[in-house]
TORTI-175439 format. One record per atom (N, C-alpha, C, O): z, y, x. Coordinates in steps of 0.1 Angstrom, whole numbers, plus 5000, padded with zeros to 4 digits. Example, Ala and Ser with C-alpha at 12.3 -4.5 7.8 and 13.67 -1.06 7.14 Angstrom:
507849435132
507849555123
507849675132
508549675142
507149785128
507149895137
507950005129
508050115134
END
This chain:
463152935240
463252865251
463252705245
463952665235
462352615254
462352465248
463352385256
463852405267
463752275247
464552175252
464952145267
466052115272
463952155273
463852115288
464452225294
465252195303
464152345292
464752455298
466352485297
467152545305
466552435283
468152455277
468752355287
469752385293
468252235290
468752135294
469052175310
470152155314
467952235319
467952275332
469252385332
470152365340
469252485322
470052565325
471652515321
472652555327
471452445312
473052395312
473452325325
474352375332
472752225329
472752155341
473252275353
474252255359
472452375355
472652445363
474052545364
474652585373
474152555349
475652625348
476752525353
477852575359
476552395350
477552315353
477752305369
478852285374
476552315376
476552305391
477352455396
478352455403
476952525394
477652685399
479252685390
479952765393
479452615383
480752645376
481652525383
482852515378
481552435391
482052355396
483452385400
484352325395
483352495411
484552545415
485552595410
486752585413
484752665398
485852755389
486552625377
487552655371
486052495375
486452405368
487652365379
488852355375
487252345390
488352255399
489652375398
490752325396
489452495399
490752585398
491552585384
492752595383
490652565374
491552555362
491252405355
490252365349
492352335359
492352195356
492952175342
492552075336
493952275336
494352285326
493852215312
494352125305
492752295308
491752275296
490852125297
490652055288
490552115310
489851995313
490751895310
490451805302
491851885316
493051765314
493151715299
493451595297
492851815289
493151795276
491751735270
491751715258
490551705277
489451625269
489251515276
489651495288
488651435268
488351285274
487151325284
486251415282
487451215296
486051245306
484951195299
484051265302
484551095291
483251065284
482551175279
481351195281
483451265270
482751395264
482451495276
481451565275
483151505288
482551605296
481351545301
480351615302
481351435305
480051345311
478551375300
477451405303
479051345289
477751345278
477351515279
476251545279
478251595279
477951735282
477051785293
476651905293
476951705303
476051705315
474551705310
473751785315
474251615299
472951585295
472751635282
471651645277
473851665276
473151695261
473651815259
474751845264
473051905251
473252035246
474452055238
475252135240
474551975227
475651975218
476251855214
475451765213
477451825213
478051685208
479151675198
479651785196
479351595194
480451605181
481751565192
481751495202
482951655185
484051605193
485251655183
485251755176
486251565183
487351605175
488551665180
489151615189
488951775175
490251845183
491451815177
491451815165
492451775182
493651735176
494851835179
495251845191
495251895172
496452005170
497951925174
498251815171
498652015181
499951965186
500851945174
501451845174
501152045163
501752045156
501651925144
500651905137
502651865142
502551725134
503651735125
504751745130
503451735110
504351715101
505051585096
504651465095
506351665094
507351575095
507251495079
507551565069
506851365078
506751325065
507751215061
507451135053
509051225068
510351115064
510751155050
511151065043
510651285045
511151335034
510551245023
511251215013
509451195025
508651095014
509650975010
509750924998
510350935021
510950765018
511850815007
512050744998
512450905007
513550934993
513150924982
513950884973
511950964978
511250964967
511050814962
510550724969
511350804949
511050684942
509450694935
508850584935
509050764932
507750784921
506650814934
506850904942
505350714934
504550714939
503750874942
503550934952
503350894926
502651034928
503551124937
503051214944
505151104936
505651254939
505651224958
505651314966
505751084961
505251074975
504051094980
503951124992
502951094973
501851154978
501651294975
500851354983
502151354965
501951524966
502751584977
502451694982
504051504981
504751544992
503951545003
503651645009
503651455006
502651385019
501151505022
500851555032
500751505009
499551585007
499951735011
499251795019
500951785006
501551955005
501951965019
501452055025
502851865024
503351885041
502251895048
502151995056
501351815048
500351785057
499451915055
499251965066
499051985045
498252055043
498752215047
498052305051
500352195046
500752315049
500752335064
500452445069
501052215071
501152205088
499952225093
499752285104
498952195085
497452215093
496952375089
496452445097
497152435075
496752545075
497452635086
496852715093
498952615087
499452705097
499052725110
498952825116
498852545117
498652555131
497152535135
496852545146
496252525125
494652535127
494152685127
493052715132
494852775121
494152905118
493653005130
492853095127
494152995144
493453025152
492352945158
491553005163
492352805157
491352735160
489952765148
488752755151
490152785139
489252795127
488852935129
487652965128
489653025132
488953165135
488053185146
487153265146
488453095157
487353085169
486153025166
485153075170
486152935158
484852865154
484152935146
482952935148
484652995135
483853075128
483453205135
482553265129
483953275146
483453365150
482253315158
481153375158
482453195166
481253165176
480253085167
479153035172
480553085152
479153035144
479152875145
478152815141
480452805150
480152665153
480352575142
481252605134
479452455139
479852385127
480852285130
480952225141
481752285118
483152235120
483452205105
482952255095
484552085105
485152025090
486752015095
487051955106
487452065087
489052075092
489551935085
488751875077
490651885088
491351765081
492751785080
493251815091
493351765070
494851805070
495651675072
496751675077
494851535068
495551415072
495751375084
496551285084
495351425095
495851405109
495751555118
495551555130
495751665111
496051835115
494651795130
494851785142
493451785124
492451775132
491251855128
491251885116
490251885135
488951945134
487951885141
487751875153
487051845129
485551775138
484751885142
484551965133
484251915152
483252025157
482251945165
482251835172
481052055162
479752015171
479552115177
479452215169
479452145187
479652245197
478752215211
478252105214
478852305215
478352325233
479452315243
480652355240
479052275256
480152305265
480952425266
482052415270
480352545262
481152665263
482152665251
483252715251
481552595238
482552585227
483652495230
484652505223
483352425238
484252295241
485652345250
486852305249
485152425260
485852525268
486952615260
488152605262
486252685251
486952805244
487952735235
489152775235
487452625227
488552535222
489752505232
490852575232
489552405240
490452355247
491452425253
492552375256
491152585257
491952665261
492952715253
494052745259
492852715241
493952725229
495152675231
495252555231
496352745233
497352665235
497852555224
498752475226
497252575213
497952485200
497052345200
497352265191
496052325210
495052225212
495752125220
496152155231
496051985212
496951895222
495451795229
495551765241
494751765224
493451695229
492351725223
492251785212
491251675231
489751695225
489451535226
489951475236
488851475218
488551345218
486751325216
486051375207
486551265224
484851215223
484951145209
485851095203
483451165204
483151085193
482051015197
481351055206
481650905192
480450845189
480450715177
481350645173
479050715172
479050615163
479550495165
479350455176
480250405155
480750305159
480450205149
480750235137
479850055154
479549995141
480749885138
481549825146
480649865124
481849785116
481449655121
480249625125
482449575121
482149395121
481249365114
481249425103
480349295116
479349235106
479949095103
480749035110
479449065088
480248915083
479448815096
478348835102
480248715098
480048605107
478748525103
477948485111
478648495089
477448435085
477248505070
478048575065
476148455065
475548485052
474948375046
473948345052
475148315037
474448235028
473348315021
473548425018
472148245019
471248305008
472148344994
472948264989
471748454990
472148504977
471748394966
470648334965
472848384957
472548284945
472348344934
473148424929
471048304926
470848364915
471748324903
472148394894
472048194905
472648124891
473748044899
473547924899
474948104905
475848034909
476647934901
476547924889
477347874907
478247754897
479747864894
480547924901
479547854880
480847944873
482147884873
482347784866
482847934880
484247884883
485447954890
485148074894
486347924892
487248014901
486947984916
486947874922
486748104922
486048074937
487448014946
488648054944
487047924954
487747814961
489147904967
490347884966
488548014975
489948064983
490748124972
491948114974
490448194961
491248254951
492248134945
493348154941
491448004945
492147884938
493047844944
494047804938
493047854963
494047804970
495047854972
496047794975
494948004970
496348084969
496848094956
497748174953
496248014946
497148004935
497048104926
497648114916
496148194929
495948324917
496148284902
497048324894
495348194898
495148164887
496648114879
497048144868
497248044887
498748004883
499548164880
500248164870
499348264886
499948384881
499248444869
499848514861
498048414868
497148464855
497648404847
498148474838
497748264846
498648184835
499748244828
500048224816
500448304837
501748384833
501748524828
502648604825
500648534827
500248664817
500048824829
500048934825
499948774840
500048844854
498548864858
498048774864
497648964856
496348964861
496049104868
494849154869
497149164872
496749304880
496649424870
496249534875
496849414858
496749524848
497649664852
498849654854
496849774851
497749864854
497649904868
497950024870
497249844879
497049884891
495549914897
494649844893
495450014904
494250044911
494249994927
495250014935
493149934930
492649894944
491750004947
491050044938
491750044959
490850104968
490050034977
490549964985
488550044977
487649964987
487150094997
486350184993
487850065011
487150185021
486150085026
486549975031
484950115026
484050035032
482550095029
482450215029
481450005027
480050065028
479650105015
478550145013
480450095006
480150144992
480150014981
480449904986
479850024970
479849924961
478849954949
478650064943
478149824946
477149834936
477949854922
478249744916
478249934917
479249964905
478649914891
479249914881
477249874893
476749814882
476949664881
476549604871
477349624889
477349464890
478149414879
479149464876
477549274872
477949244862
479549194864
480249194854
479949154876
481449124878
482449234882
483549194885
481949374883
482549494890
482449604879
483149694880
481649604869
481249714862
482549744852
483249854852
482649654846
484149674836
485349704843
486149784838
485449654858
486449704863
486649834871
487749864877
485449904871
485550044877
486350134867
486350134855
487050194874
488050314867
487450384860
487850414849
486050434864
485350554860
484550474848
483650524841
484850384846
483850304833
484350314819
485450264817
483650364810
484150374796
483250254788
482050264785
484150154785
483350054779
482950084764
481950014759
483550174755
483150264746
481950314744
481350284733
481350404753
480550484754
479250404764
478050424764
479950334770
479050264783
478450364791
477250364793
479350454795
478950564805
480050554817
481150504815
479750604828
480450604842
480950744844
480050834843
482150794848
482550934853
483050884869
483650784873
482550964874
482650934891
483551024898
483751004910
484251134889
485151204895
486751124897
487451044890
486951174908
488151104912
488150944916
489050894922
486750884912
486850764914
485750704925
485550574927
485150784931
483950764940
483850894950
483851004946
483650864963
483550954974
482450884985
482550774991
481450964985
480550924997
480951025010
480651145009
481450975019
481651055032
480651135038
480751245043
479251055035
478251125044
477451245031
476451305035
477851255021
477251325012
475651305010
475151195006
475051445013
473651485009
472951415022
471851365021
473451405032
472951375044
472651205043
471751165050
473251115036
472950985033
471650965030
471051005020
471050885039
469350835036
469350705028
468350655023
470250675026
470350515021
471150525007
471550415002
471450645000
471750624988
471050764981
470950874986
470550714970
469550824966
470750974961
470551084964
471850924952
472651014945
473850984952
474350864950
474551084959
475751054967
476851074957
478051044961
476551124945
477551134935
477751024928
478551024919
477150914932
477050784923
477550674932
477050674944
478550574928
478550474937
477250394943
476350354936
477250364956
476350304960
476550224971
477350254980
475750074972
476049994985
474749964992
473849924985
474549995006
473149995010
473349865020
472649855030
474349775016
474449665025
474749525018
474249415021
475649545008
476449415000
478049375005
478849305000
478249455018
479549435021
480549485014
481449405012
480649595010
481549635001
481649604986
482749614981
480549564979
480449484969
481249364971
482149334963
480949304981
481549144983
483049184983
483749114976
483649264990
484949284993
485949324978
486949274974
485149414972
485449454958
485249344951
485949354941
484749264950
484449144941
485749044944
486248994935
486149024955
487248944960
488548994954
489448924950
488449134952
489849204950
489949174933
490949114928
488849214926
489149214910
487849144903
488049124891
486749104909
485649044904
485848954893
486748874894
485148954884
484848854869
483948904859
484248994852
483148854859
481948874849
482248864833
481548904823
483548794831
483848764819
483048644814
483348614803
482248584820
481748464817
481748324825
480848244825
482948324832
483448224842
483248224855
483548134863
482548334858
482748394873
483648444878
483448554882
484848394879
486048444884
486348434902
487048354908
485748534907
485748544921
486748644926
486948634938
487248724920
488648814922
490048744920
490348654912
490948794930
492448784928
492848854913
493448794904
492548984913
493449054900
492249114893
491849234895
491849024883
490749054876
490949144863
490049164855
492549204861
492949294851
493149454860
493549564856
492749424870
493249574880
491749634881
490649584877
492049764886
490649854884
490249914897
491149974903
489249914902
488649944916
488350114915
487950174904
488350174926
487950304930
487350274945
487650174951
486450374951
485750334963
485550424971
485550534966
485450434985
484850574992
484050465006
484350355011
482850565007
481850515014
481950585029
481550705031
482350505039
482250595054
481350465062
481250475074
480850365056
479950325067
478550315064
478350305052
477550325071
476550415069
475150305065
474750285054
474650235077
473450175075
473450055069
474549985067
472350015065
472249875057
472249745065
472349635060
472249765079
472149635090
473549585092
473849465088
474349665097
475349595103
476849695097
478049665096
476349805094
477549915089
477849995100
478049935111
477750145099
478050225110
478950345107
478650445100
479850335113
480750455109
481050555120
480450555131
481750635117
482050735129
483750785123
484150755112
484450855131
485750875128
485750995120
486450975110
485251105120
485251205109
484851105095
485551115085
484051035094
483750965081
485050885077
485450905066
485550795085
486850735083
488050825078
488950785071
487850955082
489251045081
488851085066
489651105058
487451105063
487251195050
487751075042
488451115033
487650955041
488050865032
489350855033
490050865023
489850825043
491350805041
492150925036
493350905031
491551045039
492051155032
491751165017
492551225010
490851115012
490651104998
491251004993
491451034981
491650904995
492550784992
493850814990
494550754981
494350934999
495850954995
495651064982
496651094975
494451124980
494551254970
493051264967
492451364971
492351154959
491051164953
490851294946
491951354942
489551364943
489051464939
488051434933
487451324934
487651544925
485851514918
485151534927
485451584938
483951494922
482851494932
482651654939
482651744931
482651664953
482251774960
483351864956
483151984957
484551824952
485651954948
486851894954
487451814947
487351914966
488351874973
489551994968
490751964969
489152104963
490252154956
491052104945
492152154942
490452014939
491051934928
491751794934
491851694926
492051794944
492751674948
493951634941
494851724942
494151544937
495151474929
495751354932
495151254928
496951344940
497651224946
497851114934
497651004936
498251164922
498651084911
497150984908
497150894900
496051024915
494750954912
494650844921
493850754918
495650854934
495350754943
495550614939
496250584929
494650494950
494950384946
496350334949
497050404955
496750194945
498250134950
498050064961
498950044968
496750014963
496549964977
495249964980
494449954971
494849974995
493450005001
493049915008
493749885018
491749835007
491249725016
490449805027
489849905023
490549765038
489849815048
489149705056
489849655065
487849675054
487449525058
486449615070
485249605069
486949675080
486149715089
487149775102
488349815101
486349775114
487049795127
486649895133
485349905134
487249985139
486950095150
486750025165
487750005173
485450005168
485449915178
485249965192
485449905202
484850085191
485150145206
485050295202
484750325190
485250415211
485250545207
486150625199
486150745197
487150525194
488050575183
489250665190
489750645201
489450755183
490550845188
492050775182
492450785170
492850695193
493650605184
495050695181
495850635174
495350805186
496450895179
495950925166
496750905156
494550985166
494351005151
494650935139
495250955129
493650815143
493850735133
495150655130
495450605119
495950645141
497250595137
497950715129
498750675120
497850835131
498250945122
497950915107
498850925099
496450875104
496050855092
496950745085
497450775074
497150635089
497650525085
499450545083
500150465076
499950635090
501250685089
501250775076
502250775070
500250835072
500250895062
500050825048
500750845038
499150755050
498850655039
500050565036
500350555024
500750515044
501950435042
503150545034
503850515024
503250675042
504150765035
504050775022
505050785015
502450785017
502250835006
502450704993
501950704981
503050604998
503150464991
502050384989
501950314979
501050394998
499750314995
499750185006
499950205018
499550065002
499749975010
498149945018
497049925012
498349935029
497249975038
496549825044
496849785055
495549745035
495349615042
494049625051
492949665048
494349565062
493149585071
492649425077
493349325077
491649425079
490649295084
491249285100
491249395106
491549185105
492049165118
491049175128
491149195140
490049155123
488749135134
487949015135
488348915130
486549015140
486148865143
485848855156
484748815159
486848885167
486548855179
487348735183
487548715195
487748655176
488648515182
487748415189
486548435188
488248315195
489448275193
490448285201
491548235200
490148385213
490848415224
492248505221
492248585211
493148485229
494348565224
494048735226
493148775232
494948795221
494848935221
493249025218
492849135223
492748945209
491649005205
491549095194
490449135191
492849125188
493149235178
493349325188
494349325195
492249425191
492349505199
491949645195
492249745202
491349655182
490749795176
491249845166
491749755159
491449965161
492250005151
491149975136
490049935137
491850005126
493049995124
494249875125
495449885121
493649755129
494149645128
495549625137
496449555134
495449705149
496549715160
497849785156
498849745162
497849885145
498949955140
499849895132
499549835122
501149905136
502449895127
502249905113
502849815106
501550015108
501550045095
500449955085
500349955073
499449895097
498549825089
498649695085
498749625095
498849625074
498849505068
497649425071
496649415064
497749345087
496349295093
496149155086
497149085084
495149125083
495048985079
493748895088
492548925089
494448785091
492948685098
492448605087
492548615074
492048525094
491048435080
491448265087
491548235099
491348185073
491448075072
490248005066
489448085060
489947885065
489247815053
490047745043
491247725044
489347705034
490147655022
490647525026
491147465017
490747435040
491747355041
492847405051
493347325059
493047505051
494147565059
494047555072
495147535079
492847565078
492647555092
492047715097
491147775092
492747745106
492247885115
490847915116
490247825122
490248015112
488848035113
488848075128
489648155133
487848015136
487648045152
487348195153
487948255162
486548245145
486248385150
487448455144
487048565142
488448445141
489448505134
490248575147
490848495155
490248715148
491148765163
492348745159
492748745147
493148725171
494348675175
495248815180
494748925183
496448795181
497448855188
497748835200
497048755206
498948895210
499449005205
498449105211
497549085218
499049255204
498049355208
498449405221
499649435224
497449415229
497549465241
497349605246
497849665255
496049655235
495249765240
496349875238
495849985242
497549885232
498349995233
499649955241
500650025241
499549845248
500649785255
502049755248
503149755253
501749735234
503049725225
503349555224
504349525219
502549465229
502749355227
503149305211
503849205209
502649375203
502949375192
502449245183
501249225182
503349155176
502649045168
501649075157
501849155147
500749015159
499549025148
498648905148
498448845158
498148855137
497948935123
499448935115
500348875121
499748975106
500648975093
500748855088
501748785090
499648815080
499248725074
497948665073
496948725078
497648565069
496248515068
495948475056
496948445049
494448455050
493448435039
492748345040
492648285051
492148305030
490648235031
489848365033
490048475027
488548315046
487948395048
486548315052
485648385057
486348205052
485148105055
484348085043
485048035035
483248115040
482048065029
482748105019
483048015011
483248245015
483848315004
482748374994
482148474997
482648314983
481748354974
482548484965
483648504961
481148564965
481548704957
480748794952
479748744956
480448884947
479248944944
478649024955
479349054964
477549044954
476649114963
475649184957
475449164945
474749284963
473849374956
472649314947
472449194948
472149374941
471149344933
471649244920
470949174913
473249264920
473849174907
473849064912
473748984903
474049004924
473848864930
475248844933
476248914932
474748694938
476248684948
475948584958
474948504958
476848594969
476648544979
478048484987
479248514984
477748404994
478948325001
478948385019
478148345028
480248495021
480348525036
481348455042
482048375036
481548505054
482748445064
482948575073
481948635077
484148585073
484848705083
486148715078
486448665067
486948795086
488148845083
487848955072
488748985064
486648995072
486449125063
486849025047
487449075037
486548925048
486648825034
488048805032
488348795020
488948785039
490348745039
491248875033
491948885023
490848975042
491749105037
491549125022
492549155016
490549125017
490649145001
491249054991
491349074979
491648944997
492448844993
493948894990
494448894979
494548945002
495649005002
495749124994
496849134989
494949224993
494949334984
495049304970
495849364962
494249194968
494349154953
495649094952
496249124941
496349024961
497848954957
498749094957
499749094949
498449194965
499149314963
498949364946
499949394940
497749384942
497849414930
498449334916
498949384906
498449204922
499149094910
500549154912
501149184902
501149164924
502549164926
503049304921
504249324918
502349394921
502749514916
502649544902
503449614896
501449454894
501549454883
502549354875
502749374863
503149274882
504249194880
505449274875
506149264865
505549374888
506749434890
506549584893
506749614905
506149704884
505949844885
506949864893
506449924902
508349844896
509049924905
509049884920
509949904928
507849824923
507649774938
506649864939
506249874951
505849954931
504850064935
505550144945
506750154944
504950184954
505150294964
506050234976
506150284987
506550114971
507650054982
506949944990
506949824987
506050025003
505149935010
505849835019
505349725019
506949865025
507749755032
508149635023
508049525027
508649675011
509249565003
507649475001
507549365004
506749534995
505649434991
505249375006
504949255004
505149405015
504649355026
505649245030
505149155038
506949225027
508049135033
507949055023
508148935026
507849085009
507648954998
506448865004
506548745006
505448915006
504048855010
504248785022
503648675023
504948835031
505148755044
506248645044
506248555053
507348655034
508448555033
507948475026
508648375027
506848465017
506448345009
505248275011
504848185004
504748325021
503448255028
503748145033
504948105036
502548075035
502347905037
502447885053
501347895058
503347855060
502847835077
501647745076
501247665068
501147785088
499847725092
500247655107
500647715117
499747495105
499947405117
498447445125
497347395121
498547525137
497147535142
497247485158
496147465164
498347465164
498547425176
498247505189
498047455200
498147635184
497647725193
499047805202
500147815197
498847865215
499847955220
499248075222
498248075230
499748185216
499248325218
500648405221
501748405215
500248485233
501448585237
502948515236
503948585233
502948385240
504248315239
504548255227
505348165227
503948275216
504248215204
503448095198
502248085200
504048015192
503347885188
503347885172
503747975166
502847765167
503347765152
504447725147
504647695135
505247705157
506947695154
507447815152
508447815144
506847925159
507348075154
506748125144
505648115140
507848195137
507248265124
507648395124
508748415120
507048505128
505648495128
505048465142
505748465152
503748435143
503148415156
501848495156
501448555146
501348485166
500048575170
498748505167
497648535172
498948405158
497648325157
497448375141
496448435137
498548315132
498648305118
499648405113
499848425101
500248455120
501248565113
502448465110
503048375116
502748545094
503448455087
503048325081
503748245077
501648325079
501148215073
500048245062
499648365060
499548145056
498448185047
499248255032
500348225029
498448335026
499448395014
499548305004
498748215004
500148304995
500648234983
500948304970
502148324967
499648344962
499948444953
501348414943
502148494938
501448264940
502248234929
503848254936
504748294929
503848224948
505048214954
505748364955
506848404955
504648444957
505048594960
505548644949
506548724949
504748614937
505048674921
506448654916
507148724909
506748514920
507648434913
508848454921
509948444916
508848494936
509948484944
510348634949
511048664959
509548724940
510348894940
511848874935
512448794928
512048984940
513849004934
513549024918
512749104913
514548954911
514748924900
516048914896
516648804896
516649034891
518349004890
518648944875
517948984866
519548874873
520048814862
521648874861
522348894870
521848904845
523248974844
524148934832
523548934821
525148904833
526048834820
527048934823
527248994833
527648934808
528749024804
529848954796
529448874788
530848974797
531948934788
533349024791
533549094801
534049004778
535349094778
536549014773
536348914766
537949064776
538949044770
539849164767
539749264775
540549164756
541149274752
542749234754
543249114755
543349354754
545049374754
545249494748
545249594756
545549504733
546249634729
544749714726
543649664722
544949854730
543549924729
542649914742
541850004744
542849824751
542249814766
541349694762
541549604754
540249704769
538949604769
539149594785
539549694792
538849464790
538649424805
537349414805
537149314799
536349464807
534749434806
534349384821
534649464831
533749284823
533049214835
531649204833
531149154823
530749254843
529349264842
529149164853
529849204863
528549064855
528248974868
526548974868
525748944860
526249024881
524749054884
524648954895
525448934905
523548884892
522848764905
521748774909
521048834901
521248744922
519948734927
519948564929
520848494931
518548524926
518448364929
518248354943
517648444949
518748244949
518648224962
517348194970
517348174982
516348184962
514948164967
514448314965
513248324964
515148424965
514248554963
513748594978
514448584988
512548634977
511848664989
512848764999
513248735010
513148884993
513948984998
514949004992
514948944981
516049074996
517349124991
516949224981
515749264982
517849264971
517549374962
518449494967
519649484971
517749624966
518949724973
518949824962
518049844955
520049884961
520449984953
520549944937
520150004927
521149824938
521449744924
522749834918
523849854923
522149874905
522849954897
523149904883
522149874877
524349894877
524649854867
525050014857
525850104861
524350004847
524750114837
525350064826
524849974820
526650134821
527350094808
527250204800
527450314804
526950174786
526850264774
528550264768
528950154765
529050354767
530350334761
530150424746
529450524744
530850364738
530850434724
531450544724
532250564733
531050644713
532050784715
533550804714
534250784704
533950834725
535350844728
536050734733
537250724732
535250634740
535850544750
535650614763
534850714765
536650544772
536650624785
536950474794
537450374790
536350504806
536850384817
537850444825
537650544832
539150374825
540250414832
540750344844
541650384851
539950234847
540250174861
538750084863
538050044854
538550074877
537549984883
537549914892
537649954903
537449764890
537849684899
536749624906
536249514902
536349704916
535149654924
535049754938
535849844939
534149734948
533849824959
533349924956
533150004965
532649974943
531850074941
532950184937
534050164934
532250304938
533050424936
532950464922
531850474918
533850494913
533750524899
533350674898
533950764904
532050704890
531350824890
532250904877
533050864869
531751044880
532451124869
532151064854
530951044851
532951044845
532950994831
531751084823
531651204823
530850984817
529751044813
529650944799
530450864796
528450974792
528250894783
527550734785
527650634779
526850764798
526450624804
527450624819
527550704828
528150514819
528750524833
527750404843
527350294840
527550474854
526950394863
527450364875
528150444882
527250244880
527950174891
527050114903
526250034899
527050134916
526150074925
526750014934
527950024936
525749914944
526049864955
524849874962
523849844956
524649914974
523849894984
522749824983
521649864984
523149674983
522249554987
523049434978
524349424977
522249354975
522549204971
521449104975
520249084970
522049044986
521448914991
521048814983
521548794972
519648734988
519348614977
520448544980
521048534990
520848474966
521848394963
523348464959
524348394956
523148604960
524648664960
524848714945
524048744936
526148714945
526748784930
527648904932
528248924942
527448974921
528549064922
529049084909
528349074898
530349104909
531049144897
531849254895
532949284900
531049324883
532049464882
532749454871
532349424860
534149484874
535049484865
535749634860
536349714868
535649664846
536149774842
537149774829
537049714819
538249874834
538949854820
538649994812
538850104817
538149964798
537850074790
538950094779
539649994775
539150174776
540250244765
539250324753
538450404756
539650284741
539150364732
537850314726
537050394720
537250164728
536050134725
536050144710
535150204705
537050094704
537450054690
536549924688
536449854697
536049904676
535049804670
533449814677
532549744674
533249914687
531849934689
531449824699
532349764705
530249814700
529749704713
529549794725
529049904726
529949704735
529849774749
528349724752
528049604750
527549804756
525949754762
525949784777
526749844783
525049734783
524649774797
523449704805
523149584801
522849744814
521849714821
521949724835
522649794841
521049644841
521249634856
519849634862
518949564858
519449724874
518349754878
518549764894
519649764899
517349774899
517449784916
516149864919
515249894911
516249894933
515049944937
513649894934
512549954932
514049744934
512549664934
512849594922
512149484921
513849624909
513549564897
513749644887
514649734888
512949614877
513149684865
514249644856
514549524856
514949734845
516149724841
516149614833
515149584826
517249534833
517349424826
518849424818
519949434825
518749414803
519649424796
520949324796
520649204796
521949344795
523049244793
523649234782
523949334775
523949094780
524449084763
525749164761
526649174768
525549234746
526649314741
527849244741
528149124739
528949364747
530549304742
531149364733
530949494733
531849314725
532549394711
533649444718
534149404729
534249544709
535549644714
536749554710
536749434709
537749634709
539149554709
539449554694
538849624685
540249474693
540749424677
541649524670
541649554658
542449584681
543449674677
543049784673
543649844664
542049814677
541249934669
540249884656
539549964650
540249754653
539549724639
538449674642
537549674633
538149604656
537049534662
536949414660
537949384653
535949314663
536049174664
536249154678
536049244686
536748984682
537148974694
535948984703
534848974699
536149014716
534949054724
534448914729
535048804729
533248934732
532048824733
532548744743
532848794754
532648594742
533148504753
534548484750
535148414758
535348524740
536748484737
536848404726
536148414716
537648334726
537748214714
538548294702
539148394702
538248214691
538748254677
540048264677
540548314667
540948214687
542348214686
542748354691
543948384688
541848444698
542348564701
542548614688
543748664688
541948624677
542048694665
543448644660
544048734654
543848554661
545148494654
546448564664
547548594660
546048574675
547348634683
547248774682
548248834684
546148854678
546348974674
546749014661
547149124659
546848934651
547448944641
548848914638
549448944628
549448844650
550748794649
551748924649
552748914642
551249054657
552349164653
552249204637
553249244633
551149184629
551149214618
552149144607
552749204598
552148994610
552948904605
554248934607
554948944596
554848954617
556348984619
556649124617
557749154619
555749234612
556349354606
556249324594
557249354587
555249254586
555449234572
556749144569
557249164558
557349054579
558548994577
559849084578
560849064572
559749184586
560649274586
560849374577
561849444574
559449374571
559749474558
560349434546
560949494537
559849254547
560449204534
561849194535
562449204525
562649184547
563749174549
564849304547
565949284543
564349414549
564349544546
564749564532
565749634530
563949514520
564349544510
565149414500
565149414487
565549314508
566149214499
567249254495
567749334502
567749224483
569449234480
570249204488
569749124496
571649224491
572449164499
573349104491
574249044496
END
């Protein structure tokens, strides 16, 4: 039967079935109207089936280790998907329908007929069936001709946000992995090859397992080998360059040249970039739990990046609930999701498309290097979901940004696509400076927001002006890497002691600088006691834990400029030193000065005490000696 006859048959079926459809509205109510319309002219269509059951990921918040967060998220989502998708997958397999199941959003991508659609929608566990279509990603606003021999220096935007000052302090992103979700990366580019996590400088070879994913696989017409990183446009190479690029010869285009990168390709064609919801889902699932080439069973959340840059937008046809689920899962896994705001400005409420509209996205607008808002940068508030959410979160340089492009060259591009990677690179610097911030997405975002430079733009959007922080034009302001790194929570601790008999009053005083960007939470003092010593009293609002070798005391929060004095009465310390350290949820351990034990047990005066203490301690000995002399004197 030829395609014309098939179309006629389908059309005739639709005509004679109209009455029965009208009688059975429940299943059609689950289906996007555009999908029903498409099936009047097409034999098969792509659609996404969203299941009702949703996993509870709240348990990830209590986990402090990022890899543990990722494992919890992956396993919880997989368990929910396996349980609730079983009837749907059995139906699709029985009908011989092409499909791909996802656990990140409990959804299944299907390529089927109208009969398949009806059978799927009638299943009680199906929440909705979404229409899918190819979606173009926002193209750069302008592109300068590639430069064969660019001037080698720190890129202007990187310098503006003060990244070189952070490098000068010995912080360059080392130990941090950034992910680029885009159109791919030319991994052999001179500014990027040494930064690729899969690169072995000793053997000069690359391993792409866990480090590269092509969501299009063998169907990719623009990449000869889907198992090797490629870029059919230059956009992804450019964004990765702004995050980490440095050729080692003075071409410093990246914010965090000590960090490593991995990438996933979900944008397709070499002209403007073309994406689909299944490809986006593929990459976002892989970013939570990367796996070897074509081996999803080997997924390992421990290999996930710390931050992902998304310089793309789903301009139409996206299924908002599913992409929001993906974003929430990414955040629950402890990954910072940086998203370009879009290039649809300068009108208000032009931040209108996923992922930039979501609360979980760290949305980034664009300025030039004179701190003037770019006209093309999309503005808030978000109206597309009726939330009136203030967006963007922050802004960064995105006009004539010089970075890497394909064929080993460099190019200057403009767009919020160029602004976002500046923020992702800053995240890498911040996490490198303080590893305890890894996995703490809200804290990282708050530090960057609270240290941003306000922008005077004179605009009013959604009732906010530049006097309001944040506002719907520039958010909290233009990022400042040096301020973010130096004003992260850093605790100071001092210790002193005074003795009376066999007792030592030990005081540890913890403080947080007044200019800290955020409060320190879960502030904990751990005191090491010598063998045989015990704490008999605590003068503090904290509860004394069960006595053990290390005593721990904690307060919920310490505000910027705050102090906490912990006073302990310690018995039996002898002449051994009392040591302690303080840490917080966002702060690595800091050692307190050692305090010596009591003189009554043969020790030295506690640190901080004057030498007179020793004389007073010896006074009972002098009196005892005097009494002994009197008792043996002749009468």
